[in-house]
KENUPA-676288 format. One record per residue (C-alpha): residue in three letters; x, y, z. Coordinates in nm, 2 decimals. Layout:
<recs>
> aa	u	v	w
> Ala	X	Y	Z
...
</recs>
This chain:
<recs>
> aa	u	v	w
> Met	-8.78	5.68	11.77
> Lys	-8.84	6.03	11.64
> Ala	-8.92	6.04	11.27
> Ala	-8.74	6.29	11.06
> Thr	-8.98	6.52	10.89
> Ser	-8.95	6.57	10.52
> Thr	-8.95	6.89	10.33
> Ser	-9.08	6.94	9.98
> Gly	-8.72	6.88	9.86
> Gly	-8.73	6.53	9.99
> Gln	-8.48	6.62	10.27
> Pro	-8.54	6.57	10.64
> Ala	-8.63	6.92	10.77
> Val	-8.36	6.92	11.03
> Ser	-8.03	6.87	10.84
> Ser	-7.77	7.10	10.99
> Pro	-7.54	6.96	11.26
> Ser	-7.58	7.28	11.46
> His	-7.95	7.22	11.49
> Asp	-7.95	6.85	11.54
> Asp	-7.96	6.73	11.90
> Ala	-7.77	6.42	12.01
> Ala	-8.08	6.19	11.98
> Glu	-8.16	6.31	11.63
> Arg	-7.79	6.26	11.53
> Arg	-7.80	5.90	11.66
> His	-8.12	5.83	11.48
> Arg	-7.97	5.95	11.15
> Ile	-7.66	5.74	11.20
> Phe	-7.87	5.43	11.28
> Ala	-8.08	5.49	10.97
> Ile	-7.76	5.50	10.76
> Met	-7.64	5.18	10.93
> Ala	-7.97	5.01	10.87
> Ala	-7.99	5.11	10.51
> Ser	-7.63	5.02	10.44
> Ser	-7.66	4.68	10.62
> Gly	-7.90	4.57	10.34
> Asn	-7.65	4.71	10.09
> Leu	-7.38	4.50	10.24
> Val	-7.59	4.18	10.22
> Glu	-7.70	4.25	9.86
> Trp	-7.34	4.30	9.74
> Phe	-7.21	4.00	9.94
> Asp	-7.47	3.78	9.77
> Phe	-7.39	3.93	9.43
> Tyr	-7.01	3.92	9.46
> Val	-6.97	3.58	9.62
> Tyr	-7.06	3.44	9.28
> Ala	-6.74	3.60	9.13
> Phe	-6.51	3.48	9.41
> Ala	-6.65	3.13	9.43
> Ala	-6.65	3.09	9.05
> Leu	-6.30	2.94	9.07
> Tyr	-6.45	2.64	9.25
> Phe	-6.80	2.60	9.10
> Ala	-6.72	2.67	8.73
> Pro	-6.65	2.29	8.66
> Ala	-6.98	2.20	8.81
> Phe	-7.18	2.40	8.56
> Phe	-6.94	2.44	8.27
> Pro	-6.73	2.12	8.22
> Ser	-6.42	2.19	8.01
> Ser	-6.05	2.10	8.01
> Asp	-5.96	2.47	7.97
> Pro	-5.98	2.67	8.30
> Thr	-5.99	3.00	8.11
> Ala	-6.29	2.88	7.91
> Gln	-6.47	2.78	8.23
> Leu	-6.40	3.12	8.38
> Leu	-6.51	3.29	8.06
> Asn	-6.84	3.11	8.08
> Thr	-6.90	3.20	8.45
> Ala	-6.79	3.56	8.37
> Gly	-7.05	3.56	8.09
> Val	-7.32	3.47	8.34
> Phe	-7.19	3.73	8.58
> Ala	-7.22	3.99	8.30
> Ala	-7.57	3.87	8.22
> Gly	-7.67	3.96	8.57
> Phe	-7.56	4.32	8.49
> Leu	-7.79	4.33	8.19
> Met	-8.09	4.32	8.42
> Arg	-7.96	4.62	8.61
> Pro	-8.12	4.88	8.38
> Ile	-8.46	4.71	8.43
> Gly	-8.40	4.70	8.80
> Gly	-8.28	5.06	8.81
> Trp	-8.60	5.17	8.63
> Leu	-8.84	4.95	8.82
> Phe	-8.70	5.02	9.17
> Gly	-8.63	5.38	9.09
> Arg	-9.00	5.42	9.00
> Ile	-9.11	5.24	9.31
> Ala	-8.88	5.46	9.53
> Asp	-8.99	5.78	9.38
> Arg	-9.36	5.70	9.38
> Leu	-9.40	5.47	9.68
> Gly	-9.10	5.56	9.89
> Arg	-8.74	5.47	9.94
> Lys	-8.81	5.22	10.23
> Thr	-9.06	5.01	10.02
> Ser	-8.81	4.98	9.74
> Met	-8.52	4.88	9.97
> Leu	-8.73	4.61	10.14
> Ile	-8.84	4.45	9.81
> Ser	-8.48	4.45	9.67
> Val	-8.33	4.27	9.97
> Val	-8.60	4.00	9.97
> Met	-8.53	3.93	9.60
> Met	-8.16	3.90	9.66
> Cys	-8.22	3.66	9.94
> Ala	-8.43	3.44	9.73
> Gly	-8.19	3.43	9.44
> Ser	-7.89	3.34	9.66
> Leu	-8.09	3.06	9.83
> Val	-8.18	2.90	9.50
> Ile	-7.82	2.91	9.37
> Ala	-7.71	2.73	9.69
> Thr	-7.95	2.44	9.61
> Leu	-7.90	2.42	9.23
> Pro	-7.81	2.07	9.09
> Thr	-7.50	2.05	8.88
> Tyr	-7.44	1.98	8.51
> Ala	-7.36	1.62	8.59
> Gln	-7.70	1.58	8.75
> Ile	-7.93	1.76	8.50
> Gly	-7.72	1.85	8.21
> Gly	-7.77	2.18	8.02
> Trp	-8.05	2.28	8.26
> Ala	-7.79	2.35	8.53
> Pro	-7.62	2.65	8.36
> Leu	-7.96	2.77	8.24
> Leu	-8.10	2.78	8.59
> Leu	-7.78	2.95	8.72
> Leu	-7.83	3.21	8.45
> Met	-8.19	3.27	8.56
> Cys	-8.09	3.31	8.92
> Arg	-7.83	3.57	8.83
> Leu	-8.08	3.76	8.61
> Phe	-8.31	3.77	8.91
> Gln	-8.03	3.89	9.14
> Gly	-7.92	4.15	8.88
> Leu	-8.28	4.29	8.88
> Ser	-8.26	4.32	9.26
> Val	-7.91	4.48	9.28
> Gly	-8.00	4.71	8.99
> Gly	-8.26	4.87	9.21
> Glu	-8.05	4.86	9.53
> Tyr	-7.78	5.11	9.44
> Gly	-8.00	5.40	9.33
> Thr	-8.24	5.37	9.62
> Thr	-7.98	5.33	9.88
> Ala	-7.77	5.62	9.74
> Thr	-8.08	5.84	9.74
> Tyr	-8.19	5.75	10.09
> Met	-7.84	5.79	10.24
> Ser	-7.79	6.13	10.07
> Glu	-8.13	6.25	10.20
> Val	-8.08	6.13	10.56
> Ala	-7.71	6.24	10.60
> Leu	-7.62	6.56	10.78
> Lys	-7.57	6.87	10.58
> Gly	-7.20	6.96	10.54
> Arg	-7.10	6.60	10.60
> Arg	-7.29	6.43	10.32
> Gly	-6.98	6.31	10.14
> Phe	-6.85	6.15	10.46
> Phe	-7.18	5.98	10.55
> Ser	-7.27	5.88	10.20
> Ser	-6.93	5.71	10.16
> Phe	-7.06	5.43	10.39
> Gln	-7.26	5.31	10.09
> Tyr	-6.93	5.19	9.94
> Val	-6.80	5.09	10.28
> Thr	-7.07	4.83	10.29
> Leu	-7.05	4.76	9.92
> Ile	-6.68	4.69	9.95
> Gly	-6.76	4.52	10.28
> Gly	-6.98	4.28	10.09
> Gln	-6.69	4.20	9.86
> Leu	-6.46	4.16	10.15
> Leu	-6.69	3.93	10.34
> Ala	-6.72	3.72	10.02
> Val	-6.35	3.69	10.00
> Leu	-6.31	3.62	10.37
> Val	-6.57	3.34	10.36
> Ile	-6.38	3.18	10.07
> Val	-6.05	3.21	10.26
> Val	-6.20	3.05	10.57
> Leu	-6.35	2.77	10.36
> Glu	-6.01	2.72	10.18
> His	-5.86	2.65	10.53
> Leu	-6.14	2.42	10.65
> Leu	-6.20	2.22	10.33
> Thr	-5.99	2.06	10.06
> Glu	-6.00	2.19	9.70
> Ala	-6.19	1.88	9.60
> Glu	-6.45	1.94	9.87
> Leu	-6.49	2.31	9.77
> Lys	-6.55	2.21	9.41
> Ala	-6.79	1.93	9.51
> Trp	-7.02	2.11	9.76
> Gly	-6.83	2.37	9.97
> Trp	-6.90	2.65	9.72
> Arg	-7.27	2.64	9.82
> Ile	-7.20	2.75	10.18
> Pro	-7.14	3.12	10.10
> Phe	-7.48	3.14	9.92
> Val	-7.66	3.00	10.22
> Leu	-7.49	3.25	10.45
> Gly	-7.59	3.53	10.22
> Ala	-7.96	3.42	10.23
> Val	-7.96	3.41	10.61
> Ala	-7.79	3.75	10.64
> Ala	-8.05	3.90	10.41
> Val	-8.32	3.81	10.66
> Val	-8.13	4.02	10.93
> Ala	-8.10	4.31	10.69
> Leu	-8.47	4.29	10.61
> Leu	-8.55	4.33	10.98
> Leu	-8.32	4.63	11.02
> Arg	-8.46	4.80	10.71
> Arg	-8.82	4.77	10.85
> Thr	-8.72	5.02	11.12
> Leu	-8.63	5.29	10.87
> His	-8.83	5.62	10.83
> Glu	-8.93	5.75	10.49
> Thr	-8.74	6.05	10.35
> Gln	-8.95	6.10	10.04
> Ser	-9.22	6.37	10.10
> Asp	-9.58	6.33	10.00
> Ala	-9.54	6.63	9.76
> Ala	-9.25	6.46	9.58
> Arg	-9.43	6.13	9.56
> Thr	-9.74	6.28	9.40
> Asp	-9.55	6.50	9.15
> Glu	-9.66	6.43	8.80
> Asp	-9.30	6.35	8.70
> Ala	-9.24	6.12	9.00
> Gly	-9.06	5.80	8.89
> Ser	-9.12	5.89	8.52
> Val	-8.85	5.83	8.26
> Thr	-9.02	6.08	8.03
> Gly	-9.01	6.34	8.30
> Leu	-8.65	6.26	8.38
> Leu	-8.53	6.29	8.02
> Arg	-8.75	6.59	7.95
> His	-8.62	6.81	8.23
> His	-8.30	6.65	8.34
> Arg	-8.15	6.50	8.03
> Ala	-7.81	6.67	8.07
> Ala	-7.77	6.55	8.43
> Phe	-7.87	6.19	8.33
> Phe	-7.61	6.16	8.05
> Thr	-7.34	6.33	8.27
> Val	-7.40	6.06	8.54
> Leu	-7.41	5.79	8.27
> Gly	-7.07	5.91	8.13
> Tyr	-6.86	5.92	8.45
> Thr	-7.03	5.60	8.59
> Ala	-6.93	5.41	8.28
> Gly	-6.56	5.47	8.34
> Gly	-6.59	5.45	8.72
> Ser	-6.76	5.12	8.71
> Leu	-6.52	4.97	8.47
> Cys	-6.22	5.08	8.68
> Phe	-6.38	4.96	9.00
> Tyr	-6.46	4.61	8.87
> Thr	-6.11	4.58	8.71
> Phe	-5.93	4.63	9.04
> Thr	-6.18	4.44	9.26
> Thr	-6.37	4.14	9.12
> Tyr	-6.16	4.08	8.81
> Met	-5.83	4.14	9.00
> Gln	-5.84	3.80	9.18
> Lys	-5.87	3.61	8.85
> Tyr	-5.60	3.84	8.69
> Leu	-5.36	3.75	8.97
> Val	-5.43	3.38	8.92
> Asn	-5.45	3.36	8.54
> Thr	-5.20	3.62	8.44
> Val	-4.96	3.69	8.73
> His	-4.98	3.31	8.81
> Leu	-5.01	3.35	9.19
> Pro	-5.15	3.05	9.38
> Ile	-5.53	3.08	9.44
> Arg	-5.48	3.11	9.81
> Thr	-5.21	3.38	9.78
> Ala	-5.44	3.58	9.55
> Ser	-5.72	3.55	9.80
> Tyr	-5.50	3.67	10.08
> Val	-5.37	3.97	9.88
> Met	-5.73	4.07	9.77
> Thr	-5.86	4.03	10.13
> Ala	-5.60	4.27	10.27
> Ala	-5.65	4.51	9.97
> Leu	-6.02	4.52	10.00
> Phe	-6.00	4.58	10.38
> Val	-5.77	4.88	10.34
> Tyr	-5.98	5.00	10.05
> Met	-6.30	4.98	10.26
> Cys	-6.14	5.19	10.53
> Met	-6.03	5.46	10.28
> Gln	-6.39	5.55	10.18
> Pro	-6.49	5.78	10.48
> Ala	-6.16	5.97	10.45
> Phe	-6.21	6.03	10.07
> Gly	-6.58	6.11	10.14
> Ala	-6.47	6.37	10.40
> Leu	-6.22	6.51	10.15
> Ser	-6.50	6.57	9.90
> Asp	-6.69	6.78	10.17
> Arg	-6.38	7.00	10.19
> Ile	-6.27	7.04	9.82
> Gly	-6.59	6.95	9.64
> Arg	-6.72	6.65	9.45
> Arg	-6.62	6.80	9.11
> Asn	-6.25	6.83	9.20
> Cys	-6.25	6.47	9.33
> Met	-6.40	6.34	9.01
> Leu	-6.15	6.54	8.79
> Met	-5.86	6.39	8.99
> Phe	-6.01	6.04	8.95
> Gly	-6.03	6.07	8.58
> Cys	-5.68	6.23	8.54
> Phe	-5.50	5.99	8.78
> Gly	-5.69	5.69	8.64
> Ala	-5.60	5.77	8.28
> Val	-5.23	5.81	8.36
> Ala	-5.18	5.52	8.61
> Thr	-5.39	5.23	8.48
> Val	-5.16	5.09	8.21
> Pro	-4.84	5.12	8.42
> Ile	-5.00	4.95	8.72
> Leu	-5.15	4.66	8.52
> Thr	-4.83	4.61	8.33
> Ala	-4.62	4.62	8.65
> Leu	-4.85	4.35	8.79
> Gln	-4.77	4.13	8.50
> Asn	-4.40	4.14	8.57
> Thr	-4.39	4.06	8.94
> Thr	-4.49	3.76	9.16
> Asp	-4.40	3.92	9.50
> Pro	-4.72	3.94	9.71
> Val	-4.61	4.26	9.89
> Thr	-4.53	4.44	9.56
> Ile	-4.86	4.33	9.42
> Phe	-5.05	4.45	9.72
> Val	-4.88	4.80	9.70
> Leu	-4.96	4.83	9.33
> Ile	-5.33	4.73	9.38
> Met	-5.36	4.98	9.67
> Ile	-5.23	5.26	9.45
> Ala	-5.50	5.18	9.20
> Leu	-5.77	5.15	9.47
> Ala	-5.67	5.48	9.62
> Ile	-5.73	5.64	9.29
> Val	-6.07	5.45	9.25
> Ser	-6.16	5.58	9.60
> Leu	-6.18	5.93	9.46
> Tyr	-6.49	5.81	9.28
> Thr	-6.64	5.53	9.49
> Ser	-6.64	5.73	9.81
> Ile	-6.88	5.99	9.66
> Ser	-7.04	5.77	9.39
> Gly	-7.39	5.79	9.54
> Ile	-7.39	6.15	9.66
> Val	-7.24	6.30	9.34
> Lys	-7.53	6.14	9.15
> Ala	-7.80	6.23	9.40
> Glu	-7.70	6.59	9.39
> Met	-7.78	6.61	9.02
> Phe	-8.15	6.53	9.05
> Pro	-8.46	6.67	9.23
> Pro	-8.64	6.43	9.48
> Glu	-8.93	6.34	9.25
> Val	-8.69	6.16	9.00
> Arg	-8.38	6.12	9.22
> Ala	-8.39	5.74	9.28
> Leu	-8.48	5.69	8.91
> Gly	-8.21	5.92	8.78
> Val	-7.94	5.78	9.00
> Gly	-8.04	5.41	8.97
> Leu	-8.11	5.40	8.59
> Ala	-7.80	5.59	8.49
> Tyr	-7.59	5.38	8.72
> Ala	-7.75	5.06	8.60
> Val	-7.71	5.12	8.23
> Ala	-7.35	5.23	8.26
> Asn	-7.27	4.94	8.49
> Ala	-7.44	4.68	8.26
> Leu	-7.24	4.81	7.95
> Phe	-6.90	4.86	8.11
> Gly	-6.87	4.74	8.47
> Gly	-7.05	4.40	8.43
> Thr	-6.86	4.32	8.11
> Ala	-6.51	4.41	8.25
> Glu	-6.42	4.05	8.33
> Tyr	-6.57	3.91	8.01
> Val	-6.38	4.17	7.79
> Ala	-6.06	4.11	7.98
> Leu	-6.07	3.73	7.96
> Gly	-6.19	3.75	7.60
> Leu	-5.89	3.96	7.50
> Lys	-5.66	3.73	7.69
> Ser	-5.79	3.43	7.51
> Leu	-5.72	3.61	7.18
> Gly	-5.36	3.69	7.29
> His	-5.42	4.07	7.33
> Glu	-5.46	4.11	7.70
> Glu	-5.28	4.45	7.70
> Ala	-5.55	4.60	7.49
> Phe	-5.78	4.58	7.80
> Phe	-5.54	4.80	7.99
> Tyr	-5.57	5.08	7.72
> Tyr	-5.95	5.03	7.71
> Val	-5.97	5.11	8.08
> Ser	-5.74	5.41	8.04
> Ala	-5.95	5.55	7.76
> Met	-6.26	5.53	7.97
> Met	-6.08	5.73	8.24
> Val	-6.02	6.00	7.99
> Val	-6.40	6.00	7.93
> Val	-6.45	6.03	8.30
> Phe	-6.23	6.34	8.31
> Leu	-6.40	6.51	8.02
> Val	-6.75	6.44	8.15
> Ser	-6.66	6.55	8.50
> Leu	-6.58	6.90	8.35
> Arg	-6.96	6.93	8.31
> Leu	-7.03	6.88	8.68
> Pro	-7.15	7.20	8.85
> Arg	-6.92	7.36	9.10
> Gln	-7.22	7.39	9.33
> Pro	-7.49	7.12	9.30
> Ser	-7.84	7.23	9.22
> Tyr	-8.01	7.01	9.48
> Leu	-7.96	6.88	9.84
> His	-7.93	7.24	9.97
> His	-7.61	7.32	9.78
> Asp	-7.37	7.11	9.97
> Pro	-7.01	7.10	9.82
</recs>
């Protein structure tokens, strides 16, 4: 396979579709597929926890109150996000100093290990308080891994994608990220058909974690075939992978990314991972019906990403982000309120799809719009760390805040909280440049 040569900008030297022969184009597409395969596995392993929580919560957090059980599991889910800033810093530094490929290989191995350990954990009935403690440790380990996965994968895919179509190709990061969620839901749906609820709560919930560990091995083999996009000059730069260098020269870019990622992550997790619990606990749909609705919604949402990514190539990332902030601020409260007042699965599906179409304006370009803000020597660190910090503070706590407000009898306050963060996204997106400073001035 022909390796793509890197320029001092960290971009493969041949990047225009008009100069790429068919073989080179195929190589780049394969590289995107190989990189995103690991992304899919990482997020499957991370999200399967959220979807399986309805079944394993009693095994680790015995309680007569289902909401209290879910609140505890959501707390552990949120704790995994708290490791993301450390993972974003650690793997961003590795990617900027040692290469994107090295960072991606380490992160997928760590996620595999964490998933395998969760699959074999003893329950509260077997070892008492050690059970939730060990579960927490596994989630912290996985949080460290996935904290490094996002920034490095986004950086690699933005650097290997074809100029003029970077929005389209980079959207496949969220195709596989959502695909990881979708596969997690599908596995749960299949298990719900094959096993009884008692069997799922007793041992069936372990199966998805085993599958995730096995899939990670396949992703590892694919990622080993990747070519490096980081140039020697960028890796040896004195600021490479340095937080000091990042904040000294690119402070404004860092805080801009931090600002719109906070709202984007909160909105994303509200309408994906938390939505299944919302449909069960608030809308009072049966668990299986909620799983069916979310499976269909996530599939359509996944298919939307390339279309919205291509849209950004035509109208610009800044315009897409401004529309996301505006539409999200206006529509969030009406959509969540309408969901409270219906039990018709078709109506619920339509409402969720309206919300996810709005979120797609952000998720389809989430990686590329961040990568375009930073030069190659601090790109993985800038993307990964800003994303991880915002995700830990806002995305990872979405379920916990929502369930906490519900337990206090103020669930509607969460709706306005999400809307307020969408206003922040709009205001911060005004700071985005009309033409990016890096990646050869793509839209």
